[in-house]
C-alpha positions in Angstrom: -3.4 -27.0 -55.1 -4.3 -30.3 -56.7 -7.3 -32.5 -56.9 -7.8 -35.5 -54.6 -5.5 -38.4 -55.7 -8.3 -41.0 -55.7 -11.0 -41.1 -58.4 -14.4 -41.7 -56.8 -16.7 -44.3 -58.5 -20.3 -43.8 -57.5 -23.3 -46.1 -57.9 -26.9 -45.4 -57.0 -29.1 -48.4 -56.0 -32.6 -48.8 -55.0 -33.8 -50.6 -51.8 -33.7 -54.0 -53.7 -30.1 -53.4 -54.6 -30.6 -52.8 -58.3 -28.2 -50.2 -59.8 -30.2 -47.3 -61.2 -27.4 -44.9 -62.0 -23.6 -44.6 -62.0 -20.9 -42.3 -63.1 -18.1 -42.8 -65.7 -15.6 -43.1 -62.9 -17.3 -46.4 -62.1 -17.2 -47.5 -65.7 -13.5 -46.7 -65.8 -12.8 -48.5 -62.6 -14.8 -51.6 -63.2 -14.3 -51.8 -67.0 -18.0 -52.2 -67.8 -19.9 -50.3 -70.4 -23.2 -48.6 -69.7 -25.3 -51.5 -71.0 -23.5 -53.9 -68.7 -24.2 -51.8 -65.7 -27.8 -50.7 -66.2 -30.4 -52.8 -64.2 -27.8 -55.1 -62.7 -27.8 -56.1 -59.1 -25.1 -54.6 -56.9 -24.0 -58.1 -55.9 -22.9 -58.6 -59.5 -20.3 -56.0 -59.1 -19.2 -56.2 -55.4 -18.2 -59.2 -53.3 -18.4 -58.4 -49.6 -16.1 -59.9 -46.9 -19.1 -60.6 -44.7 -22.8 -61.0 -45.1 -24.6 -57.7 -44.7 -28.0 -56.1 -45.2 -27.2 -52.9 -47.1 -30.4 -51.3 -48.0 -32.9 -50.8 -45.2 -34.5 -47.7 -43.7 -32.4 -48.1 -40.6 -29.2 -47.8 -42.5 -27.6 -44.4 -41.8 -24.2 -45.1 -43.2 -22.1 -48.2 -43.7 -18.4 -48.4 -44.4 -17.6 -51.9 -45.7 -14.6 -53.7 -47.1 -14.9 -55.9 -50.2 -13.8 -56.5 -53.8 -14.9 -55.0 -57.0 -15.5 -57.6 -59.7 -14.0 -56.0 -62.8 -14.9 -56.8 -66.4 -11.4 -58.2 -67.0 -11.7 -60.7 -64.1 -9.8 -58.7 -61.5 -11.0 -58.6 -58.0 -10.0 -55.1 -56.9 -9.9 -54.5 -53.1 -12.2 -51.6 -52.3 -13.9 -49.8 -49.4 -17.5 -49.0 -49.9 -19.5 -46.2 -48.3 -23.3 -46.9 -48.4 -25.7 -44.1 -47.3 -29.3 -43.2 -48.0 -29.8 -40.3 -50.4 -31.4 -38.1 -47.8 -31.0 -35.0 -49.9 -33.0 -36.5 -52.8 -36.5 -35.2 -52.2 -38.0 -36.5 -55.5 -37.1 -40.2 -55.3 -36.6 -41.3 -51.7 -35.5 -44.8 -50.9 -32.3 -44.8 -52.9 -28.8 -45.3 -51.7 -25.4 -43.9 -52.8 -22.6 -46.4 -53.0 -19.1 -44.8 -53.2 -16.5 -47.2 -54.3 -13.0 -46.3 -53.2 -10.1 -48.5 -54.3 -7.6 -49.3 -51.6 -4.0 -48.0 -51.8 -2.0 -49.6 -54.6 -5.1 -50.4 -56.7 -6.2 -46.9 -57.6 -7.0 -46.0 -61.2 -4.8 -43.3 -63.0 -5.0 -40.1 -61.1 -6.9 -38.1 -63.7 -9.4 -40.8 -64.6 -12.3 -38.9 -63.3 -11.4 -35.6 -64.8 -12.9 -36.5 -68.2 -16.1 -35.0 -66.7 -14.1 -31.9 -65.7 -12.0 -30.6 -68.6 -11.1 -27.6 -66.4 -9.0 -29.8 -64.1 -6.0 -27.5 -64.0 -8.3 -24.5 -63.2 -9.9 -26.4 -60.3 -6.5 -27.5 -59.0 -5.4 -23.8 -58.7 -8.5 -22.2 -57.5 -7.8 -19.8 -54.5 -10.8 -21.4 -52.7 -12.3 -24.6 -51.6 -13.8 -26.7 -54.4 -16.2 -29.7 -53.7 -18.7 -32.0 -55.2 -21.4 -33.6 -52.9 -23.9 -36.3 -53.8 -27.3 -36.7 -52.4 -26.1 -38.7 -49.5 -24.2 -35.7 -48.2 -20.8 -37.1 -49.0 -17.9 -35.7 -51.0 -17.3 -37.1 -54.4 -14.6 -34.6 -55.5 -12.5 -31.9 -53.8 -9.3 -30.0 -54.1 -6.4 -29.8 -51.7 -7.6 -26.5 -50.3 -10.4 -28.4 -48.6 -8.0 -30.9 -47.1 -5.9 -28.0 -45.7 -8.9 -26.2 -44.2 -10.2 -29.4 -42.6 -6.8 -30.5 -41.5 -7.6 -34.0 -42.8 -6.0 -36.4 -45.3 -7.9 -37.1 -48.5 -8.5 -40.7 -47.4 -10.9 -39.6 -44.6 -13.1 -37.3 -46.6 -15.3 -39.6 -48.8 -16.6 -41.6 -45.9 -17.4 -38.5 -43.7 -20.7 -36.7 -43.8 -20.0 -33.1 -44.8 -22.2 -31.9 -41.9 -19.5 -32.9 -39.4 -17.1 -30.4 -40.9 -19.1 -27.6 -39.2 -20.1 -26.7 -35.6 -23.3 -28.4 -34.4 -25.2 -25.1 -34.4 -24.5 -24.6 -38.1 -25.1 -28.1 -39.4 -28.8 -27.6 -39.9 -28.2 -24.4 -41.9 -25.6 -26.2 -44.1 -28.0 -29.1 -44.8 -30.8 -26.6 -45.7 -28.5 -24.8 -48.1 -27.4 -28.0 -49.9 -31.0 -29.1 -50.2 -31.9 -25.7 -51.6 -29.2 -26.2 -54.3 -30.6 -29.6 -55.2 -34.2 -28.3 -55.2 -33.7 -24.8 -56.6 -30.5 -25.1 -58.6 -28.2 -23.0 -56.5 -27.7 -21.5 -53.1 -25.2 -19.5 -51.1 -24.4 -19.0 -47.4 -21.6 -18.3 -44.9 -20.4 -21.0 -42.5 -17.3 -21.8 -40.5 -15.3 -24.9 -41.2 -13.9 -26.6 -38.0 -10.7 -28.4 -38.7 -9.8 -31.7 -37.2 -7.3 -29.9 -34.8 -9.5 -26.9 -34.1 -8.6 -24.6 -36.9 -11.6 -22.4 -37.9 -12.1 -20.9 -41.3 -15.1 -18.8 -42.3 -16.1 -19.3 -45.9 -18.6 -17.9 -48.3 -20.2 -20.9 -50.1 -21.8 -20.8 -53.5 -23.5 -24.1 -54.6 -25.0 -25.2 -57.9 -26.8 -28.4 -59.0 -25.2 -30.7 -61.7 -24.7 -34.3 -62.5 -21.7 -36.5 -62.7 -22.7 -39.0 -65.3 -26.1 -40.2 -64.2 -25.5 -39.2 -60.5 -27.2 -35.9 -59.3 -24.8 -33.8 -57.2 -24.0 -30.3 -56.0 -20.7 -28.7 -56.7 -19.5 -25.4 -55.3 -16.8 -23.2 -53.9 -15.9 -21.9 -50.4 -14.1 -18.6 -50.4 -12.1 -18.0 -47.2 -13.5 -14.8 -45.8 -12.0 -15.0 -42.3 -9.9 -11.8 -42.8 -12.9 -10.0 -44.2 -15.0 -11.2 -41.3 -12.4 -9.9 -38.9 -12.4 -6.6 -40.7 -16.2 -6.4 -40.7 -16.1 -7.2 -37.0 -13.6 -4.5 -36.4 -15.7 -2.1 -38.4 -18.8 -3.1 -36.4 -16.8 -2.6 -33.1 -15.5 0.8 -34.4 -19.0 1.8 -35.5 -20.4 0.7 -32.1 -17.6 2.5 -30.3 -18.3 5.7 -32.2 -22.0 5.3 -31.6 -21.6 4.7 -27.9 -18.8 7.1 -27.3 -19.3 9.8 -24.7 -17.1 12.0 -26.9 -18.8 13.8 -29.8 -17.5 12.6 -33.2 -17.9 14.1 -36.7 -16.7 12.5 -39.9 -16.4 14.8 -42.9 -15.9 13.8 -46.5 -12.9 15.5 -48.1 -13.9 16.2 -51.7 -13.6 19.0 -54.2 -11.8 21.2 -51.6 -14.7 21.0 -49.2 -15.2 19.1 -45.9 -18.8 18.3 -45.5 -20.4 16.4 -42.7 -21.0 12.7 -43.5 -21.7 11.3 -40.0 -22.1 12.4 -36.4 -22.7 10.2 -33.4 -25.4 10.5 -30.8 -23.0 12.2 -28.4 -22.6 15.0 -30.9 -26.3 15.3 -31.3 -26.7 15.5 -27.5 -23.9 18.0 -27.1 -24.9 20.4 -29.9 -28.7 19.8 -30.2 -28.3 19.1 -34.0 -29.3 15.7 -35.5 -27.4 14.1 -38.4 -30.4 14.6 -40.7 -30.3 18.3 -40.0 -26.6 18.9 -40.7 -25.5 16.1 -43.1 -23.8 17.7 -46.0 -23.0 21.0 -44.2 -19.6 22.4 -43.4 -19.0 22.1 -39.6 -17.9 25.8 -39.5 -21.6 26.8 -39.3 -21.4 26.2 -35.5 -18.4 28.5 -34.8 -18.7 31.8 -32.9 -17.7 34.5 -35.3 -15.1 37.0 -34.2 -13.7 34.8 -31.4 -10.8 32.4 -31.2 -9.4 33.6 -34.5 -6.0 32.1 -33.9 -7.5 28.7 -33.4 -9.6 28.9 -36.5 -6.5 29.8 -38.5 -4.7 26.8 -37.2 -7.6 24.5 -38.1 -7.7 25.9 -41.7 -4.0 25.4 -42.1 -4.2 21.8 -40.9 -7.1 21.0 -43.3 -5.2 22.6 -46.1 -2.1 20.5 -45.5 -4.3 17.4 -44.6 -2.6 17.1 -41.1 -3.8 16.6 -37.6 -4.6 19.5 -35.3 -5.7 20.2 -31.7 -7.6 23.3 -30.8 -9.7 24.8 -28.0 -12.4 27.2 -29.2 -16.0 28.3 -28.7 -19.0 26.9 -30.6 -22.7 27.6 -30.6 -25.3 24.9 -29.8 -28.6 24.8 -31.6 -30.2 26.5 -28.6 -27.9 29.5 -29.1 -25.8 28.6 -26.0 -22.1 29.1 -26.3 -19.8 26.3 -25.2 -16.1 25.6 -25.0 -15.0 22.8 -27.3 -11.7 20.8 -27.1 -11.3 19.7 -30.7 -9.0 17.0 -32.2 -9.0 16.6 -36.0 -7.2 13.7 -37.8 -7.1 12.8 -41.5 -8.2 9.4 -42.8 -5.9 8.0 -45.5 -7.0 5.3 -48.0 -4.9 2.5 -49.5 -3.6 4.8 -52.2 -2.3 7.3 -49.6 -5.0 9.9 -50.3 -6.9 11.7 -47.6 -10.6 10.9 -48.1 -12.1 12.0 -44.8 -11.4 13.8 -41.6 -12.5 12.6 -38.1 -13.1 15.2 -35.5 -13.5 14.3 -31.8 -15.1 17.0 -29.6 -15.2 17.4 -25.9 -17.4 19.9 -24.1 -14.9 21.5 -21.7 -17.2 24.4 -20.6 -17.3 23.3 -17.0 -13.5 22.7 -16.9 -12.9 26.1 -18.4 -15.2 27.6 -15.8 -13.4 25.6 -13.1 -10.0 26.9 -14.3 -11.3 30.4 -14.1 -12.6 29.8 -10.6 -9.2 28.3 -9.7 -7.5 31.4 -11.2 -9.8 33.6 -9.3 -9.2 31.7 -6.1 -5.5 31.9 -6.6 -5.7 35.6 -7.0 -8.5 36.6 -4.6 -9.3 36.3 -1.0 -11.9 33.6 -0.3 -13.7 35.5 2.5 -14.1 39.0 1.0 -13.5 38.4 -2.8 -10.8 41.1 -2.7 -7.5 40.7 -4.4 -5.0 38.7 -2.4 -1.3 39.2 -1.9 -0.4 37.5 -5.2 -2.7 39.7 -7.4 -1.8 42.9 -5.4 1.9 42.3 -6.0 1.3 41.6 -9.7 -0.6 44.9 -10.1 1.8 46.9 -8.0 4.6 45.5 -10.1 2.8 46.6 -13.3 2.2 50.0 -11.9 5.8 50.4 -10.9 7.0 49.3 -14.4 4.6 51.8 -16.0 6.0 54.5 -13.7 9.6 53.6 -14.6 8.6 54.1 -18.3 7.5 57.6 -17.5 4.0 57.0 -16.4 2.4 58.7 -13.4 3.1 57.4 -9.9 0.7 56.0 -7.4 0.0 55.3 -3.7 -0.1 52.2 -1.6 -2.0 52.3 1.7 -1.9 49.6 4.4 -5.1 49.5 6.5 -5.2 47.7 9.8 -8.4 47.4 11.8 -7.9 48.7 15.4 -10.6 46.7 17.3 -10.8 43.5 15.2 -9.0 41.3 17.7 -11.5 42.4 20.4 -14.5 41.8 18.1 -13.2 38.4 17.1 -12.4 37.2 20.6 -15.6 38.6 22.1 -18.3 37.8 19.5 -16.7 34.9 17.7 -15.2 34.2 14.3 -18.5 34.4 12.5 -18.9 38.0 13.7 -15.3 38.7 12.8 -15.9 37.4 9.3 -19.0 39.5 8.9 -17.0 42.6 10.0 -14.3 41.9 7.5 -16.8 41.5 4.7 -18.5 44.7 5.6 -15.2 46.7 5.7 -14.1 45.1 2.4 -17.3 46.4 0.8 -16.8 49.9 2.2 -13.3 50.1 0.9 -14.2 48.7 -2.5 -17.0 51.3 -3.1 -14.8 54.1 -1.8 -12.1 53.8 -4.5 -12.1 54.1 -8.3 -12.8 51.1 -10.5 -9.2 50.8 -11.7 -7.8 51.0 -8.2 -7.2 47.7 -6.3 -8.4 46.7 -2.8 -6.7 43.7 -1.4 -6.8 41.7 1.8 -3.5 40.2 2.9 -4.9 38.1 5.8 -6.4 38.7 9.2 -7.6 42.3 9.5 -5.0 43.8 7.2 -6.2 45.5 3.9 -4.2 47.2 1.2 -5.2 49.9 -1.3 -3.4 50.4 -4.5 -4.3 53.8 -5.9 -2.9 54.3 -9.5 -2.5 57.6 -11.3 -3.6 59.8 -8.3 -3.7 63.6 -9.0 -1.5 64.3 -5.9 -0.7 63.5 -2.3 -3.4 65.9 -1.1 -6.0 64.1 -3.1 -4.8 60.8 -1.7 -4.9 62.1 1.8 -8.5 63.3 1.3 -9.5 60.0 -0.2 -8.0 58.0 2.7 -9.6 60.3 5.3 -13.0 59.6 3.7 -12.2 55.9 3.8 -11.1 56.1 7.4 -14.4 57.7 8.4 -16.2 55.0 6.4 -14.4 52.3 8.2 -15.1 54.0 11.5 -18.8 54.0 11.1 -20.7 51.5 13.3 -21.4 48.1 12.0 -24.8 46.7 12.9 -24.5 43.0 13.7 -27.3 41.0 15.4 -28.7 44.1 16.9 -25.3 45.3 18.2 -23.3 48.2 17.0 -19.6 47.3 16.5 -16.9 49.8 15.8 -13.9 48.5 13.8 -11.8 51.6 13.2 -8.7 51.6 11.1 -5.1 52.9 11.1 -3.9 53.9 7.6 -0.3 54.0 6.5 0.6 55.4 3.0 3.6 55.2 0.8 3.9 57.2 -2.5 5.8 55.7 -5.5 8.2 56.2 -6.9 9.1 58.7 -4.2 9.2 56.2 -1.3 10.5 53.2 -3.3 10.8 51.7 -6.8 10.3 48.0 -6.0 7.3 46.0 -4.7 9.2 45.1 -1.6 10.3 48.6 -0.7 6.9 50.2 -1.3 5.1 47.5 0.8 7.6 47.9 3.6 7.2 51.7 3.5 3.4 51.5 3.7 3.6 49.0 6.5 6.0 51.2 8.4 3.6 54.1 8.0 0.7 52.0 9.2 2.6 51.0 12.3 3.4 54.6 13.0 -0.4 55.3 12.7 -0.9 52.7 15.4 1.6 54.2 17.7 0.0 57.7 17.2 -3.2 56.5 18.9 -4.8 54.5 16.1 -7.6 55.5 13.8 -5.6 58.0 11.8 -3.7 58.4 8.5 0.1 58.6 8.4 2.4 59.1 5.3 5.8 57.5 5.1 8.9 59.5 5.6 12.7 58.9 6.1 12.5 59.7 9.8 9.6 57.3 10.2 11.7 54.6 8.5 14.4 55.0 11.1 11.8 54.8 13.9 10.2 51.7 12.4 13.6 50.1 11.9 14.5 50.6 15.5 11.1 49.2 16.5 11.7 46.1 14.4 15.1 45.6 15.9 13.7 46.0 19.3 10.9 43.5 18.5 13.5 40.9 17.3 15.7 41.5 20.3 12.7 41.1 22.7 11.8 37.8 21.1 15.4 36.6 21.6 15.4 38.0 25.2 12.4 35.9 26.2 14.0 32.8 24.8 17.4 33.5 26.4 15.9 34.4 29.8 17.3 38.0 29.7 14.3 39.0 31.7 14.3 39.4 35.5 11.7 40.2 38.1 12.0 42.9 40.7 9.6 43.0 43.7 8.3 46.3 45.2 7.2 45.6 48.7 3.6 46.4 49.8 3.2 47.7 53.4 0.3 47.5 55.8 -0.3 51.1 56.8 -1.7 50.1 60.2 1.2 47.9 61.3 4.0 48.9 59.0 4.6 45.2 58.2 5.5 44.0 54.7 2.5 41.9 53.6 3.3 41.5 49.9 5.0 42.7 46.8 4.3 43.6 43.2 6.3 41.7 40.6 7.8 44.1 38.0 9.6 42.8 35.0 12.9 44.2 33.8 14.9 43.5 30.6 18.7 43.2 31.0 19.7 43.5 27.4 23.4 42.7 26.5 23.3 45.5 23.9 21.0 48.1 25.5 21.5 47.5 29.2 18.4 47.7 31.5 15.3 48.3 29.4 12.3 49.6 31.2 8.8 48.0 30.8 7.5 51.2 29.3 9.7 50.6 26.2 9.1 46.9 25.6 5.7 46.0 27.0 3.8 47.9 24.3 5.8 46.0 21.7 5.1 42.7 23.4 1.4 43.6 23.4 1.4 44.4 19.7 3.3 41.3 18.7 1.7 38.8 21.0 5.0 38.2 22.8 3.2 39.4 26.0 1.6 35.9 26.3 4.8 33.9 26.7 6.3 36.8 28.7 3.3 36.8 31.0 3.5 33.1 31.5 7.1 33.4 32.5 6.4 36.2 35.0 3.7 34.1 36.7 6.0 31.1 36.9 8.8 33.2 38.4 6.5 34.8 40.9 5.3 31.4 42.0 8.9 30.2 42.3 9.6 33.2 44.6 6.5 32.4 46.7 7.7 28.8 47.1 11.1 30.0 48.3 9.5 32.4 50.8 7.2 29.7 52.1 10.2 27.4 52.6 11.7 30.1 54.8 8.6 30.1 57.0 7.0 33.3 55.5 3.2 33.1 55.7 0.3 35.2 54.5 2.5 36.9 51.9 0.9 37.9 48.6 2.7 38.6 45.3 0.8 40.5 42.7 1.3 40.1 38.9 0.0 42.4 36.2 -2.1 40.7 33.5 -2.3 41.9 29.9 -5.4 42.1 27.9 -4.1 39.3 25.6 -3.5 37.0 28.5 -7.0 37.6 29.8 -8.4 36.7 26.4 -6.5 33.4 26.2 -9.1 30.6 26.1 -7.2 28.3 28.4 -5.6 30.9 30.6 -7.4 29.8 33.8 -6.5 26.1 33.2 -2.9 27.0 32.5 -2.7 29.2 35.7 -4.2 26.3 37.7 -1.5 24.0 36.4 1.3 26.5 37.3 0.0 26.9 40.9 -0.1 23.1 41.2 3.4 22.7 39.8 4.9 25.1 42.4 2.6 24.0 45.2 1.3 27.5 45.8 -1.9 28.3 47.6 -4.1 30.3 45.1 -4.7 33.2 47.5 -1.0 33.9 47.7 -1.1 35.1 44.1 -2.8 38.3 43.1 -3.6 39.2 39.5 -3.8 42.9 38.6 -6.0 44.0 35.7 -6.4 47.6 34.6 -9.7 49.4 34.7 -9.7 49.9 30.9 -9.2 46.2 30.3 -12.4 45.4 32.3 -14.5 48.1 30.8 -13.4 47.3 27.2 -15.8 44.3 27.3 -17.4 44.1 30.8 -19.5 41.0 30.1 -16.5 39.0 28.9 -14.3 40.3 31.7 -16.9 39.3 34.3 -16.9 35.8 33.0 -13.1 35.4 33.1 -12.8 37.0 36.6 -15.5 34.7 37.9 -13.5 31.7 36.7 -10.3 33.1 38.2 -12.0 33.8 41.5 -13.4 30.2 41.6 -9.8 29.1 41.4 -9.0 31.0 44.6 -6.6 33.7 43.4 -6.9 37.3 44.6 -8.0 39.9 42.0 -7.0 43.6 41.9 -8.1 46.6 39.7 -4.9 48.5 38.8 -4.9 52.3 37.9 -8.3 52.7 39.4 -9.9 56.1 38.6 -8.1 56.5 35.3 -10.8 54.8 33.2 -14.5 55.1 32.9 -15.9 52.5 35.3 -19.5 51.8 35.7 -20.3 51.5 39.4 -22.9 48.9 38.6 -20.3 46.7 36.9 -17.7 47.5 39.6 -20.0 46.1 42.1 -20.4 42.9 40.1 -16.7 42.3 39.5 -15.4 39.7 42.0 -12.3 41.7 42.9 -10.5 41.9 46.3 -8.4 45.1 45.9 -8.5 48.4 44.1 -5.3 50.4 43.5 -5.2 54.2 43.5 -3.3 55.4 40.5 -0.1 57.4 41.3 -1.5 60.4 39.4 -3.9 61.1 42.2 -1.1 61.3 44.8 1.1 63.8 43.0 -0.1 66.8 45.2 -2.4 65.6 47.9 -2.5 69.2 49.1 -4.4 70.1 46.0 -8.2 69.9 46.5 -8.8 68.0 43.3 -6.4 65.2 43.9 -7.3 65.0 47.6 -11.0 64.7 46.8 -10.5 61.9 44.2 -8.2 60.0 46.5 -10.5 60.2 49.5 -13.5 59.2 47.2 -11.6 56.1 45.9 -10.7 55.0 49.5 -14.3 55.5 50.7 -15.7 53.7 47.6 -13.4 50.8 48.1 -14.3 50.4 51.7 -18.0 50.7 51.1 -17.6 47.9 48.6 -15.7 45.8 51.2 -12.5 46.0 49.1 -8.9 46.6 50.2 -7.4 49.9 48.9 -3.8 50.2 48.0 -2.0 53.4 46.9 0.9 53.0 44.5 3.7 55.5 43.7 4.0 56.8 47.3 7.1 58.9 47.4 6.7 61.6 50.2 5.9 61.8 53.9 2.9 64.1 53.0 1.4 61.4 50.7 1.9 58.8 53.4 0.3 61.0 56.1 -2.7 61.6 53.8 -3.2 57.9 53.2 -3.1 57.1 56.9 -5.4 59.9 57.8 -8.0 58.5 55.4 -7.5 54.9 56.4 -6.0 53.6 53.2 -5.1 49.9 53.8 -1.7 49.5 52.0 1.0 51.4 50.1 3.9 50.8 47.8 6.4 53.2 46.4 9.9 54.6 46.6 9.1 56.2 50.0 9.5 52.7 51.5 11.4 50.8 48.8 12.0 50.4 45.1 11.6 47.1 43.4 14.1 44.5 44.9 15.7 41.4 43.6 14.1 38.2 45.1 17.1 37.6 47.4 16.8 41.1 49.0 13.0 40.9 49.3 13.4 37.5 51.1 16.1 39.0 53.4 13.9 42.0 54.3 10.8 40.0 54.9 12.5 37.3 56.9 14.4 39.9 59.1 11.1 41.6 60.0 11.8 45.0 58.5 8.9 47.4 59.1 7.9 50.9 58.2 7.6 53.3 61.1 4.0 53.7 62.1 
């Protein structure tokens, strides 16, 4: 840096133009001594290019050209800046006249520096240096100022220093300069605005002095832009810490201790402790002793090595409440590379930890009952098997399937079904030991894992008690419901040494319990495994058979006993298996019922019967009725009636040409629901028949309400009509049916004696081998169209 290249000569004149003071730079420039200058009129020194009125109250600032009349006779071209000394509060009405020689006529560069013997120092100051007179103009400056203001030196003397700052700061700058003139010194911060927009924040320190006889202020401006940025950053950081939703602790690392120096409001809110309460304490006072020891050890190691660490552990609030804390600790390193502080950021993750636990529970437990689900059951069964493999005691796995749940769910709704499942779950849970497991795999299927049982006899006794518990009535909305349960048990390691084998064995035993009449306990055996295997193969084959249309209908004719004419037929399904040959319905219908395959199979049977009716109608056959057996599952299908109506419409069949047969037990299982479905079917126009009548437990009051057309006498009552018992029952059924205005049909008629008995007691129709077995549709059509009759 160097001083301005032009020495500044300054005069101070009063309103009359008389010179009252000057500096030595003027003496040097003009060549006059002090006696020659004092009291002389300004016009004696300066010749102006034009006539002007310099000194008046209206003059703010004048920049004029002229010539300085030097003592040696030279007329030196100069530019003069005239301005009132507005900063002179003691003697107002005076004016500063700065005389600036034009280029080429300047005095030697260091002429002014006789008043400043420290010229070299000023040249190299790492800050702005300036001298200001009472008019607010620069008398002297260094190149630092030129660079900050982005202006050449020639522009500076004639410019009011106030214009170097933003408008909103100019009043402050003026006041501070006045304070220096009045009080001797002042300091302030302000921002220089360069000619091209550069902004530099400086710390100004001003002091009053004199240049010769001219009062002035000199000072320095230290560039603090970087410091201001740092301060702003610190303020932002401090505000960020103060406003952060994360709790923050700053500890001071000294003498082997880490004591709290600062905590933010979020920390105070999270823990209940204020900074005043805990400043100077070790943060470890909040930890929960005896817990999360591994995490505490990791934190101690990180503090010892002065490194970062992340941990999740439990702390104690001021209230005594325990909370989970996700903690991140990082060291603060100073300019020398030493760790002086640690900053810890805490997050209260109590809710998220609880949520994780809930998720874990949900992933391993049944939502409805709270029991273990399949995942948790298999984990615990695997652990039990592994313990057994290491020489530990074995155990038992029992599958429990509710016998009547489907009926309860369909009849009373899903809310009732859910209530039943929760009640059964509770009964099973209280019926086993604490370390045993009760699980629900879905639907109405429960599993019991019994570990370390004393023996199979004890297991059998336990399961019998549980069976009786499950079989107890459940009171629901004033109704007593019976769920019942079939239990299948596998012992390990006897019946298997893997999770899959044990579960399959228990499932097979449970299926066997179902086939044994339900509501009983069955243990797995090798023979049972073969039976179940055959059953599973049959189930898979049946599924394929329905898809591949391996089923066929045979039609057993129904004969009017008065005329001997064929008036209808019962459709009987047969399975023509490529592997097994002809499979009778007694073998596959129960499986179809259990698996739900009875629904698509039943839909196919109805469609085939309608197709046969359409073919007979096309051949001119009238008043012919084909009956089809309905399963309980079909009857419970919500859209069964709509689907049936669509099928009749598709095949163009009159509804009364189709007769639907339901068993007595189906109706009496839930009479109210059955009555509703039968009423809807009857409104459709189809005929309704009660099959196997007399084998169930019919209520005559309900029988009278059911909108049926026909009752069928079960074949068991025709075995020996000569026996009094059978004869009485058969006669009673016929009489009952006629009294109720119903047709009566006898099935399974095989002998002349049975036929004669039925005719004697005025039974309406018969079917059976005595007249004809079930026929293919072509033979039935041929027999009906040819008018074949039974002898009367």
